[in-house]
mmCIF file of the N, C-alpha and C atoms, coordinates in Angstrom:
data_MODEL
# 
_entry.id   MODEL 
# 
loop_
_atom_site.group_PDB 
_atom_site.id 
_atom_site.type_symbol 
_atom_site.label_atom_id 
_atom_site.label_alt_id 
_atom_site.label_comp_id 
_atom_site.label_asym_id 
_atom_site.label_entity_id 
_atom_site.label_seq_id 
_atom_site.pdbx_PDB_ins_code 
_atom_site.Cartn_x 
_atom_site.Cartn_y 
_atom_site.Cartn_z 
_atom_site.occupancy 
_atom_site.B_iso_or_equiv 
_atom_site.pdbx_formal_charge 
_atom_site.auth_seq_id 
_atom_site.auth_comp_id 
_atom_site.auth_asym_id 
_atom_site.auth_atom_id 
_atom_site.pdbx_PDB_model_num 
ATOM 1   N N  . MET A 1 1  ? 0.879   -1.156 0.060  1.00 0.00 ? 1  MET A N  1 
ATOM 2   C CA . MET A 1 1  ? -0.001  0.016  -0.059 1.00 0.00 ? 1  MET A CA 1 
ATOM 3   C C  . MET A 1 1  ? 0.947   1.270  0.049  1.00 0.00 ? 1  MET A C  1 
ATOM 4   N N  . SER A 1 2  ? 0.556   2.171  -0.865 1.00 0.00 ? 2  SER A N  1 
ATOM 5   C CA . SER A 1 2  ? 1.365   3.380  -1.015 1.00 0.00 ? 2  SER A CA 1 
ATOM 6   C C  . SER A 1 2  ? 0.899   4.397  0.056  1.00 0.00 ? 2  SER A C  1 
ATOM 7   N N  . GLN A 1 3  ? 1.794   5.299  0.380  1.00 0.00 ? 3  GLN A N  1 
ATOM 8   C CA . GLN A 1 3  ? 1.443   6.389  1.329  1.00 0.00 ? 3  GLN A CA 1 
ATOM 9   C C  . GLN A 1 3  ? 0.357   7.311  0.789  1.00 0.00 ? 3  GLN A C  1 
ATOM 10  N N  . GLN A 1 4  ? 0.197   7.349  -0.542 1.00 0.00 ? 4  GLN A N  1 
ATOM 11  C CA . GLN A 1 4  ? -0.853  8.191  -1.078 1.00 0.00 ? 4  GLN A CA 1 
ATOM 12  C C  . GLN A 1 4  ? -2.288  7.665  -0.768 1.00 0.00 ? 4  GLN A C  1 
ATOM 13  N N  . GLU A 1 5  ? -2.398  6.454  -0.596 1.00 0.00 ? 5  GLU A N  1 
ATOM 14  C CA . GLU A 1 5  ? -3.681  5.797  -0.403 1.00 0.00 ? 5  GLU A CA 1 
ATOM 15  C C  . GLU A 1 5  ? -4.195  6.056  1.093  1.00 0.00 ? 5  GLU A C  1 
ATOM 16  N N  . ILE A 1 6  ? -3.333  6.344  1.971  1.00 0.00 ? 6  ILE A N  1 
ATOM 17  C CA . ILE A 1 6  ? -3.678  6.458  3.316  1.00 0.00 ? 6  ILE A CA 1 
ATOM 18  C C  . ILE A 1 6  ? -4.244  7.847  3.526  1.00 0.00 ? 6  ILE A C  1 
ATOM 19  N N  . CYS A 1 7  ? -5.343  7.990  4.259  1.00 0.00 ? 7  CYS A N  1 
ATOM 20  C CA . CYS A 1 7  ? -6.020  9.282  4.437  1.00 0.00 ? 7  CYS A CA 1 
ATOM 21  C C  . CYS A 1 7  ? -5.180  10.231 5.193  1.00 0.00 ? 7  CYS A C  1 
ATOM 22  N N  . GLU A 1 8  ? -4.940  11.431 4.693  1.00 0.00 ? 8  GLU A N  1 
ATOM 23  C CA . GLU A 1 8  ? -4.107  12.415 5.368  1.00 0.00 ? 8  GLU A CA 1 
ATOM 24  C C  . GLU A 1 8  ? -4.658  12.969 6.670  1.00 0.00 ? 8  GLU A C  1 
ATOM 25  N N  . ARG A 1 9  ? -6.010  12.661 6.943  1.00 0.00 ? 9  ARG A N  1 
ATOM 26  C CA . ARG A 1 9  ? -6.620  13.101 8.121  1.00 0.00 ? 9  ARG A CA 1 
ATOM 27  C C  . ARG A 1 9  ? -6.456  12.052 9.325  1.00 0.00 ? 9  ARG A C  1 
ATOM 28  N N  . LEU A 1 10 ? -5.964  10.921 9.020  1.00 0.00 ? 10 LEU A N  1 
ATOM 29  C CA . LEU A 1 10 ? -5.895  9.837  9.991  1.00 0.00 ? 10 LEU A CA 1 
ATOM 30  C C  . LEU A 1 10 ? -5.334  10.267 11.317 1.00 0.00 ? 10 LEU A C  1 
ATOM 31  N N  . ALA A 1 11 ? -4.205  10.901 11.293 1.00 0.00 ? 11 ALA A N  1 
ATOM 32  C CA . ALA A 1 11 ? -3.495  11.197 12.623 1.00 0.00 ? 11 ALA A CA 1 
ATOM 33  C C  . ALA A 1 11 ? -4.293  12.189 13.492 1.00 0.00 ? 11 ALA A C  1 
ATOM 34  N N  . PHE A 1 12 ? -5.184  12.980 12.838 1.00 0.00 ? 12 PHE A N  1 
ATOM 35  C CA . PHE A 1 12 ? -5.947  13.949 13.590 1.00 0.00 ? 12 PHE A CA 1 
ATOM 36  C C  . PHE A 1 12 ? -7.407  13.861 13.459 1.00 0.00 ? 12 PHE A C  1 
ATOM 37  N N  . CYS A 1 13 ? -7.924  12.717 12.971 1.00 0.00 ? 13 CYS A N  1 
ATOM 38  C CA . CYS A 1 13 ? -9.334  12.472 12.801 1.00 0.00 ? 13 CYS A CA 1 
ATOM 39  C C  . CYS A 1 13 ? -10.047 12.414 14.122 1.00 0.00 ? 13 CYS A C  1 
ATOM 40  N N  . GLU A 1 14 ? -11.023 13.321 14.321 1.00 0.00 ? 14 GLU A N  1 
ATOM 41  C CA . GLU A 1 14 ? -11.681 13.378 15.638 1.00 0.00 ? 14 GLU A CA 1 
ATOM 42  C C  . GLU A 1 14 ? -12.485 12.090 15.945 1.00 0.00 ? 14 GLU A C  1 
ATOM 43  N N  . PHE A 1 15 ? -12.872 11.374 14.911 1.00 0.00 ? 15 PHE A N  1 
ATOM 44  C CA . PHE A 1 15 ? -13.632 10.185 15.079 1.00 0.00 ? 15 PHE A CA 1 
ATOM 45  C C  . PHE A 1 15 ? -12.814 9.192  15.861 1.00 0.00 ? 15 PHE A C  1 
ATOM 46  N N  . PHE A 1 16 ? -11.482 9.014  15.445 1.00 0.00 ? 16 PHE A N  1 
ATOM 47  C CA . PHE A 1 16 ? -10.730 8.064  16.141 1.00 0.00 ? 16 PHE A CA 1 
ATOM 48  C C  . PHE A 1 16 ? -10.144 8.604  17.428 1.00 0.00 ? 16 PHE A C  1 
ATOM 49  N N  . ILE A 1 17 ? -9.950  9.870  17.532 1.00 0.00 ? 17 ILE A N  1 
ATOM 50  C CA . ILE A 1 17 ? -9.469  10.482 18.765 1.00 0.00 ? 17 ILE A CA 1 
ATOM 51  C C  . ILE A 1 17 ? -10.431 10.407 19.963 1.00 0.00 ? 17 ILE A C  1 
ATOM 52  N N  . SER A 1 18 ? -11.752 10.780 19.715 1.00 0.00 ? 18 SER A N  1 
ATOM 53  C CA . SER A 1 18 ? -12.617 10.875 20.845 1.00 0.00 ? 18 SER A CA 1 
ATOM 54  C C  . SER A 1 18 ? -13.868 10.163 20.745 1.00 0.00 ? 18 SER A C  1 
ATOM 55  N N  . GLU A 1 19 ? -14.308 9.723  19.503 1.00 0.00 ? 19 GLU A N  1 
ATOM 56  C CA . GLU A 1 19 ? -15.591 9.068  19.370 1.00 0.00 ? 19 GLU A CA 1 
ATOM 57  C C  . GLU A 1 19 ? -15.561 7.602  19.508 1.00 0.00 ? 19 GLU A C  1 
ATOM 58  N N  . ILE A 1 20 ? -14.648 6.828  18.891 1.00 0.00 ? 20 ILE A N  1 
ATOM 59  C CA . ILE A 1 20 ? -14.650 5.391  18.943 1.00 0.00 ? 20 ILE A CA 1 
ATOM 60  C C  . ILE A 1 20 ? -13.460 4.923  19.841 1.00 0.00 ? 20 ILE A C  1 
ATOM 61  N N  . LYS A 1 21 ? -13.800 4.165  20.777 1.00 0.00 ? 21 LYS A N  1 
ATOM 62  C CA . LYS A 1 21 ? -12.812 3.660  21.755 1.00 0.00 ? 21 LYS A CA 1 
ATOM 63  C C  . LYS A 1 21 ? -12.470 2.183  21.697 1.00 0.00 ? 21 LYS A C  1 
ATOM 64  N N  . ILE A 1 22 ? -13.231 1.456  20.954 1.00 0.00 ? 22 ILE A N  1 
ATOM 65  C CA . ILE A 1 22 ? -13.012 0.033  20.826 1.00 0.00 ? 22 ILE A CA 1 
ATOM 66  C C  . ILE A 1 22 ? -12.014 -0.166 19.706 1.00 0.00 ? 22 ILE A C  1 
ATOM 67  N N  . GLU A 1 23 ? -10.798 -0.596 20.040 1.00 0.00 ? 23 GLU A N  1 
ATOM 68  C CA . GLU A 1 23 ? -9.755  -0.662 19.034 1.00 0.00 ? 23 GLU A CA 1 
ATOM 69  C C  . GLU A 1 23 ? -10.039 -1.602 17.887 1.00 0.00 ? 23 GLU A C  1 
ATOM 70  N N  . SER A 1 24 ? -10.729 -2.732 18.122 1.00 0.00 ? 24 SER A N  1 
ATOM 71  C CA . SER A 1 24 ? -11.076 -3.664 16.928 1.00 0.00 ? 24 SER A CA 1 
ATOM 72  C C  . SER A 1 24 ? -11.978 -3.029 16.065 1.00 0.00 ? 24 SER A C  1 
ATOM 73  N N  . ILE A 1 25 ? -12.962 -2.341 16.501 1.00 0.00 ? 25 ILE A N  1 
ATOM 74  C CA . ILE A 1 25 ? -13.926 -1.620 15.652 1.00 0.00 ? 25 ILE A CA 1 
ATOM 75  C C  . ILE A 1 25 ? -13.207 -0.472 14.896 1.00 0.00 ? 25 ILE A C  1 
ATOM 76  N N  . ALA A 1 26 ? -12.442 0.249  15.630 1.00 0.00 ? 26 ALA A N  1 
ATOM 77  C CA . ALA A 1 26 ? -11.714 1.327  14.986 1.00 0.00 ? 26 ALA A CA 1 
ATOM 78  C C  . ALA A 1 26 ? -10.774 0.809  13.882 1.00 0.00 ? 26 ALA A C  1 
ATOM 79  N N  . ASN A 1 27 ? -10.228 -0.344 14.039 1.00 0.00 ? 27 ASN A N  1 
ATOM 80  C CA . ASN A 1 27 ? -9.232  -0.892 13.042 1.00 0.00 ? 27 ASN A CA 1 
ATOM 81  C C  . ASN A 1 27 ? -10.127 -1.346 11.812 1.00 0.00 ? 27 ASN A C  1 
ATOM 82  N N  . ARG A 1 28 ? -11.330 -1.783 11.973 1.00 0.00 ? 28 ARG A N  1 
ATOM 83  C CA . ARG A 1 28 ? -12.176 -2.114 10.862 1.00 0.00 ? 28 ARG A CA 1 
ATOM 84  C C  . ARG A 1 28 ? -12.446 -0.938 10.052 1.00 0.00 ? 28 ARG A C  1 
ATOM 85  N N  . TYR A 1 29 ? -12.804 0.204  10.723 1.00 0.00 ? 29 TYR A N  1 
ATOM 86  C CA . TYR A 1 29 ? -13.150 1.448  9.986  1.00 0.00 ? 29 TYR A CA 1 
ATOM 87  C C  . TYR A 1 29 ? -11.820 1.892  9.235  1.00 0.00 ? 29 TYR A C  1 
ATOM 88  N N  . LYS A 1 30 ? -10.723 1.820  9.916  1.00 0.00 ? 30 LYS A N  1 
ATOM 89  C CA . LYS A 1 30 ? -9.403  2.296  9.283  1.00 0.00 ? 30 LYS A CA 1 
ATOM 90  C C  . LYS A 1 30 ? -9.169  1.493  8.057  1.00 0.00 ? 30 LYS A C  1 
ATOM 91  N N  . GLU A 1 31 ? -9.337  0.167  8.125  1.00 0.00 ? 31 GLU A N  1 
ATOM 92  C CA . GLU A 1 31 ? -9.011  -0.675 6.949  1.00 0.00 ? 31 GLU A CA 1 
ATOM 93  C C  . GLU A 1 31 ? -10.036 -0.386 5.821  1.00 0.00 ? 31 GLU A C  1 
ATOM 94  N N  . LYS A 1 32 ? -11.235 -0.153 6.107  1.00 0.00 ? 32 LYS A N  1 
ATOM 95  C CA . LYS A 1 32 ? -12.230 0.044  5.036  1.00 0.00 ? 32 LYS A CA 1 
ATOM 96  C C  . LYS A 1 32 ? -12.131 1.436  4.431  1.00 0.00 ? 32 LYS A C  1 
ATOM 97  N N  . TYR A 1 33 ? -11.869 2.452  5.290  1.00 0.00 ? 33 TYR A N  1 
ATOM 98  C CA . TYR A 1 33 ? -11.834 3.853  4.751  1.00 0.00 ? 33 TYR A CA 1 
ATOM 99  C C  . TYR A 1 33 ? -10.493 4.491  4.738  1.00 0.00 ? 33 TYR A C  1 
ATOM 100 N N  . CYS A 1 34 ? -9.814  4.539  5.789  1.00 0.00 ? 34 CYS A N  1 
ATOM 101 C CA . CYS A 1 34 ? -8.551  5.257  5.957  1.00 0.00 ? 34 CYS A CA 1 
ATOM 102 C C  . CYS A 1 34 ? -7.463  4.627  5.028  1.00 0.00 ? 34 CYS A C  1 
ATOM 103 N N  . TYR A 1 35 ? -7.387  3.386  5.005  1.00 0.00 ? 35 TYR A N  1 
ATOM 104 C CA . TYR A 1 35 ? -6.230  2.740  4.289  1.00 0.00 ? 35 TYR A CA 1 
ATOM 105 C C  . TYR A 1 35 ? -6.570  2.279  2.870  1.00 0.00 ? 35 TYR A C  1 
ATOM 106 N N  . SER A 1 36 ? -7.893  2.408  2.472  1.00 0.00 ? 36 SER A N  1 
ATOM 107 C CA . SER A 1 36 ? -8.167  1.850  1.052  1.00 0.00 ? 36 SER A CA 1 
ATOM 108 C C  . SER A 1 36 ? -9.129  2.797  0.346  1.00 0.00 ? 36 SER A C  1 
ATOM 109 N N  . CYS A 1 37 ? -10.132 3.296  0.950  1.00 0.00 ? 37 CYS A N  1 
ATOM 110 C CA . CYS A 1 37 ? -11.098 4.074  0.076  1.00 0.00 ? 37 CYS A CA 1 
ATOM 111 C C  . CYS A 1 37 ? -11.563 5.313  0.891  1.00 0.00 ? 37 CYS A C  1 
ATOM 112 N N  . LYS A 1 38 ? -10.633 6.254  1.112  1.00 0.00 ? 38 LYS A N  1 
ATOM 113 C CA . LYS A 1 38 ? -10.969 7.442  1.841  1.00 0.00 ? 38 LYS A CA 1 
ATOM 114 C C  . LYS A 1 38 ? -12.022 8.296  1.224  1.00 0.00 ? 38 LYS A C  1 
ATOM 115 N N  . ASP A 1 39 ? -12.249 8.240  -0.143 1.00 0.00 ? 39 ASP A N  1 
ATOM 116 C CA . ASP A 1 39 ? -13.261 8.993  -0.828 1.00 0.00 ? 39 ASP A CA 1 
ATOM 117 C C  . ASP A 1 39 ? -14.664 8.547  -0.485 1.00 0.00 ? 39 ASP A C  1 
ATOM 118 N N  . ALA A 1 40 ? -14.810 7.287  0.037  1.00 0.00 ? 40 ALA A N  1 
ATOM 119 C CA . ALA A 1 40 ? -16.038 6.708  0.436  1.00 0.00 ? 40 ALA A CA 1 
ATOM 120 C C  . ALA A 1 40 ? -16.384 7.118  1.931  1.00 0.00 ? 40 ALA A C  1 
ATOM 121 N N  . CYS A 1 41 ? -15.527 7.745  2.585  1.00 0.00 ? 41 CYS A N  1 
ATOM 122 C CA . CYS A 1 41 ? -15.716 8.086  3.963  1.00 0.00 ? 41 CYS A CA 1 
ATOM 123 C C  . CYS A 1 41 ? -16.597 9.404  4.202  1.00 0.00 ? 41 CYS A C  1 
ATOM 124 N N  . ALA A 1 42 ? -17.536 9.321  4.923  1.00 0.00 ? 42 ALA A N  1 
ATOM 125 C CA . ALA A 1 42 ? -18.452 10.544 5.127  1.00 0.00 ? 42 ALA A CA 1 
ATOM 126 C C  . ALA A 1 42 ? -17.654 11.668 5.732  1.00 0.00 ? 42 ALA A C  1 
ATOM 127 N N  . ILE A 1 43 ? -16.762 11.403 6.652  1.00 0.00 ? 43 ILE A N  1 
ATOM 128 C CA . ILE A 1 43 ? -15.907 12.501 7.224  1.00 0.00 ? 43 ILE A CA 1 
ATOM 129 C C  . ILE A 1 43 ? -14.996 13.103 6.141  1.00 0.00 ? 43 ILE A C  1 
ATOM 130 N N  . TYR A 1 44 ? -14.413 12.290 5.349  1.00 0.00 ? 44 TYR A N  1 
ATOM 131 C CA . TYR A 1 44 ? -13.558 12.795 4.310  1.00 0.00 ? 44 TYR A CA 1 
ATOM 132 C C  . TYR A 1 44 ? -14.329 13.563 3.250  1.00 0.00 ? 44 TYR A C  1 
ATOM 133 N N  . MET A 1 45 ? -15.559 13.146 2.965  1.00 0.00 ? 45 MET A N  1 
ATOM 134 C CA . MET A 1 45 ? -16.402 13.909 2.014  1.00 0.00 ? 45 MET A CA 1 
ATOM 135 C C  . MET A 1 45 ? -16.568 15.358 2.469  1.00 0.00 ? 45 MET A C  1 
ATOM 136 N N  . ILE A 1 46 ? -16.878 15.509 3.748  1.00 0.00 ? 46 ILE A N  1 
ATOM 137 C CA . ILE A 1 46 ? -17.130 16.823 4.254  1.00 0.00 ? 46 ILE A CA 1 
ATOM 138 C C  . ILE A 1 46 ? -15.819 17.642 4.252  1.00 0.00 ? 46 ILE A C  1 
ATOM 139 N N  . PHE A 1 47 ? -14.697 16.995 4.660  1.00 0.00 ? 47 PHE A N  1 
ATOM 140 C CA . PHE A 1 47 ? -13.397 17.653 4.708  1.00 0.00 ? 47 PHE A CA 1 
ATOM 141 C C  . PHE A 1 47 ? -13.073 18.154 3.282  1.00 0.00 ? 47 PHE A C  1 
ATOM 142 N N  . GLN A 1 48 ? -13.180 17.370 2.287  1.00 0.00 ? 48 GLN A N  1 
ATOM 143 C CA . GLN A 1 48 ? -12.929 17.739 0.886  1.00 0.00 ? 48 GLN A CA 1 
ATOM 144 C C  . GLN A 1 48 ? -13.832 18.861 0.405  1.00 0.00 ? 48 GLN A C  1 
ATOM 145 N N  . SER A 1 49 ? -15.046 18.800 0.808  1.00 0.00 ? 49 SER A N  1 
ATOM 146 C CA . SER A 1 49 ? -16.067 19.729 0.315  1.00 0.00 ? 49 SER A CA 1 
ATOM 147 C C  . SER A 1 49 ? -16.016 21.109 1.030  1.00 0.00 ? 49 SER A C  1 
ATOM 148 N N  . LYS A 1 50 ? -16.026 20.987 2.345  1.00 0.00 ? 50 LYS A N  1 
ATOM 149 C CA . LYS A 1 50 ? -16.215 22.177 3.271  1.00 0.00 ? 50 LYS A CA 1 
ATOM 150 C C  . LYS A 1 50 ? -15.136 22.477 4.274  1.00 0.00 ? 50 LYS A C  1 
ATOM 151 N N  . GLY A 1 51 ? -14.175 21.548 4.418  1.00 0.00 ? 51 GLY A N  1 
ATOM 152 C CA . GLY A 1 51 ? -13.164 21.802 5.391  1.00 0.00 ? 51 GLY A CA 1 
ATOM 153 C C  . GLY A 1 51 ? -13.486 21.105 6.760  1.00 0.00 ? 51 GLY A C  1 
ATOM 154 N N  . ASN A 1 52 ? -12.441 21.127 7.648  1.00 0.00 ? 52 ASN A N  1 
ATOM 155 C CA . ASN A 1 52 ? -12.538 20.546 8.989  1.00 0.00 ? 52 ASN A CA 1 
ATOM 156 C C  . ASN A 1 52 ? -13.579 21.178 9.828  1.00 0.00 ? 52 ASN A C  1 
ATOM 157 N N  . ASP A 1 53 ? -13.835 22.355 9.771  1.00 0.00 ? 53 ASP A N  1 
ATOM 158 C CA . ASP A 1 53 ? -14.743 23.101 10.674 1.00 0.00 ? 53 ASP A CA 1 
ATOM 159 C C  . ASP A 1 53 ? -16.152 22.634 10.612 1.00 0.00 ? 53 ASP A C  1 
ATOM 160 N N  . HIS A 1 54 ? -16.524 21.983 9.621  1.00 0.00 ? 54 HIS A N  1 
ATOM 161 C CA . HIS A 1 54 ? -17.896 21.468 9.487  1.00 0.00 ? 54 HIS A CA 1 
ATOM 162 C C  . HIS A 1 54 ? -18.093 19.987 9.730  1.00 0.00 ? 54 HIS A C  1 
ATOM 163 N N  . ILE A 1 55 ? -17.100 19.421 10.171 1.00 0.00 ? 55 ILE A N  1 
ATOM 164 C CA . ILE A 1 55 ? -17.149 17.914 10.527 1.00 0.00 ? 55 ILE A CA 1 
ATOM 165 C C  . ILE A 1 55 ? -17.611 17.735 11.944 1.00 0.00 ? 55 ILE A C  1 
ATOM 166 N N  . PRO A 1 56 ? -18.743 17.171 12.163 1.00 0.00 ? 56 PRO A N  1 
ATOM 167 C CA . PRO A 1 56 ? -19.165 16.900 13.572 1.00 0.00 ? 56 PRO A CA 1 
ATOM 168 C C  . PRO A 1 56 ? -18.307 15.796 14.216 1.00 0.00 ? 56 PRO A C  1 
ATOM 169 N N  . ALA A 1 57 ? -17.984 15.885 15.465 1.00 0.00 ? 57 ALA A N  1 
ATOM 170 C CA . ALA A 1 57 ? -17.131 14.890 16.112 1.00 0.00 ? 57 ALA A CA 1 
ATOM 171 C C  . ALA A 1 57 ? -17.812 13.501 16.161 1.00 0.00 ? 57 ALA A C  1 
ATOM 172 N N  . ASN A 1 58 ? -19.146 13.467 16.134 1.00 0.00 ? 58 ASN A N  1 
ATOM 173 C CA . ASN A 1 58 ? -19.806 12.194 16.238 1.00 0.00 ? 58 ASN A CA 1 
ATOM 174 C C  . ASN A 1 58 ? -20.233 11.546 14.930 1.00 0.00 ? 58 ASN A C  1 
ATOM 175 N N  . LEU A 1 59 ? -19.735 12.095 13.854 1.00 0.00 ? 59 LEU A N  1 
ATOM 176 C CA . LEU A 1 59 ? -19.988 11.510 12.490 1.00 0.00 ? 59 LEU A CA 1 
ATOM 177 C C  . LEU A 1 59 ? -19.209 10.291 12.267 1.00 0.00 ? 59 LEU A C  1 
ATOM 178 N N  . TYR A 1 60 ? -19.911 9.248  11.871 1.00 0.00 ? 60 TYR A N  1 
ATOM 179 C CA . TYR A 1 60 ? -19.196 7.994  11.621 1.00 0.00 ? 60 TYR A CA 1 
ATOM 180 C C  . TYR A 1 60 ? -18.813 7.991  10.023 1.00 0.00 ? 60 TYR A C  1 
ATOM 181 N N  . PRO A 1 61 ? -17.818 7.234  9.658  1.00 0.00 ? 61 PRO A N  1 
ATOM 182 C CA . PRO A 1 61 ? -17.386 7.174  8.291  1.00 0.00 ? 61 PRO A CA 1 
ATOM 183 C C  . PRO A 1 61 ? -18.504 6.684  7.337  1.00 0.00 ? 61 PRO A C  1 
ATOM 184 N N  . ASN A 1 62 ? -19.355 5.857  7.850  1.00 0.00 ? 62 ASN A N  1 
ATOM 185 C CA . ASN A 1 62 ? -20.430 5.286  6.957  1.00 0.00 ? 62 ASN A CA 1 
ATOM 186 C C  . ASN A 1 62 ? -21.688 6.071  6.915  1.00 0.00 ? 62 ASN A C  1 
ATOM 187 N N  . GLU A 1 63 ? -21.742 7.263  7.497  1.00 0.00 ? 63 GLU A N  1 
ATOM 188 C CA . GLU A 1 63 ? -22.949 8.068  7.555  1.00 0.00 ? 63 GLU A CA 1 
ATOM 189 C C  . GLU A 1 63 ? -22.966 9.000  6.319  1.00 0.00 ? 63 GLU A C  1 
ATOM 190 N N  . TYR A 1 64 ? -23.101 8.438  5.116  1.00 0.00 ? 64 TYR A N  1 
ATOM 191 C CA . TYR A 1 64 ? -23.062 9.190  3.856  1.00 0.00 ? 64 TYR A CA 1 
ATOM 192 C C  . TYR A 1 64 ? -24.288 10.195 3.844  1.00 0.00 ? 64 TYR A C  1 
ATOM 193 N N  . ASP A 1 65 ? -25.418 9.716  4.195  1.00 0.00 ? 65 ASP A N  1 
ATOM 194 C CA . ASP A 1 65 ? -26.628 10.613 4.102  1.00 0.00 ? 65 ASP A CA 1 
ATOM 195 C C  . ASP A 1 65 ? -26.456 11.839 5.011  1.00 0.00 ? 65 ASP A C  1 
ATOM 196 N N  . LYS A 1 66 ? -25.935 11.662 6.150  1.00 0.00 ? 66 LYS A N  1 
ATOM 197 C CA . LYS A 1 66 ? -25.705 12.727 7.112  1.00 0.00 ? 66 LYS A CA 1 
ATOM 198 C C  . LYS A 1 66 ? -24.725 13.683 6.549  1.00 0.00 ? 66 LYS A C  1 
ATOM 199 N N  . ALA A 1 67 ? -23.684 13.153 5.961  1.00 0.00 ? 67 ALA A N  1 
ATOM 200 C CA . ALA A 1 67 ? -22.566 14.010 5.278  1.00 0.00 ? 67 ALA A CA 1 
ATOM 201 C C  . ALA A 1 67 ? -23.196 14.806 4.153  1.00 0.00 ? 67 ALA A C  1 
ATOM 202 N N  . LEU A 1 68 ? -23.985 14.215 3.266  1.00 0.00 ? 68 LEU A N  1 
ATOM 203 C CA . LEU A 1 68 ? -24.571 14.890 2.204  1.00 0.00 ? 68 LEU A CA 1 
ATOM 204 C C  . LEU A 1 68 ? -25.404 16.069 2.691  1.00 0.00 ? 68 LEU A C  1 
ATOM 205 N N  . LYS A 1 69 ? -26.193 15.906 3.707  1.00 0.00 ? 69 LYS A N  1 
ATOM 206 C CA . LYS A 1 69 ? -26.985 16.955 4.314  1.00 0.00 ? 69 LYS A CA 1 
ATOM 207 C C  . LYS A 1 69 ? -26.151 18.101 4.825  1.00 0.00 ? 69 LYS A C  1 
ATOM 208 N N  . ILE A 1 70 ? -25.094 17.697 5.504  1.00 0.00 ? 70 ILE A N  1 
ATOM 209 C CA . ILE A 1 70 ? -24.191 18.787 5.994  1.00 0.00 ? 70 ILE A CA 1 
ATOM 210 C C  . ILE A 1 70 ? -23.631 19.569 4.865  1.00 0.00 ? 70 ILE A C  1 
ATOM 211 N N  . ILE A 1 71 ? -23.120 18.890 3.820  1.00 0.00 ? 71 ILE A N  1 
ATOM 212 C CA . ILE A 1 71 ? -22.583 19.492 2.676  1.00 0.00 ? 71 ILE A CA 1 
ATOM 213 C C  . ILE A 1 71 ? -23.572 20.457 1.983  1.00 0.00 ? 71 ILE A C  1 
ATOM 214 N N  . ALA A 1 72 ? -24.879 19.982 1.854  1.00 0.00 ? 72 ALA A N  1 
ATOM 215 C CA . ALA A 1 72 ? -25.874 20.774 1.272  1.00 0.00 ? 72 ALA A CA 1 
ATOM 216 C C  . ALA A 1 72 ? -26.251 22.059 2.092  1.00 0.00 ? 72 ALA A C  1 
ATOM 217 N N  . GLN A 1 73 ? -26.228 21.878 3.414  1.00 0.00 ? 73 GLN A N  1 
ATOM 218 C CA . GLN A 1 73 ? -26.562 23.006 4.264  1.00 0.00 ? 73 GLN A CA 1 
ATOM 219 C C  . GLN A 1 73 ? -25.523 24.136 4.290  1.00 0.00 ? 73 GLN A C  1 
ATOM 220 N N  . VAL A 1 74 ? -24.336 23.760 4.186  1.00 0.00 ? 74 VAL A N  1 
ATOM 221 C CA . VAL A 1 74 ? -23.242 24.810 4.455  1.00 0.00 ? 74 VAL A CA 1 
ATOM 222 C C  . VAL A 1 74 ? -23.028 25.571 3.149  1.00 0.00 ? 74 VAL A C  1 
# 
């Protein structure tokens, strides 16, 4: 896996810092979104479209509908 594939937000992603505490679940999210398909991540969608300031801390990577609503509202 190349460094380019890894999400650049991983080190400071609020979801992993404060929202999810169970390591095995966090690792599943990281494998699915952070290490392979960051463009499918709801958090990354908002980051790309609107920036960090609009990402709620409790947003999960698989909450696409919520991300789309946030993007549409801002």
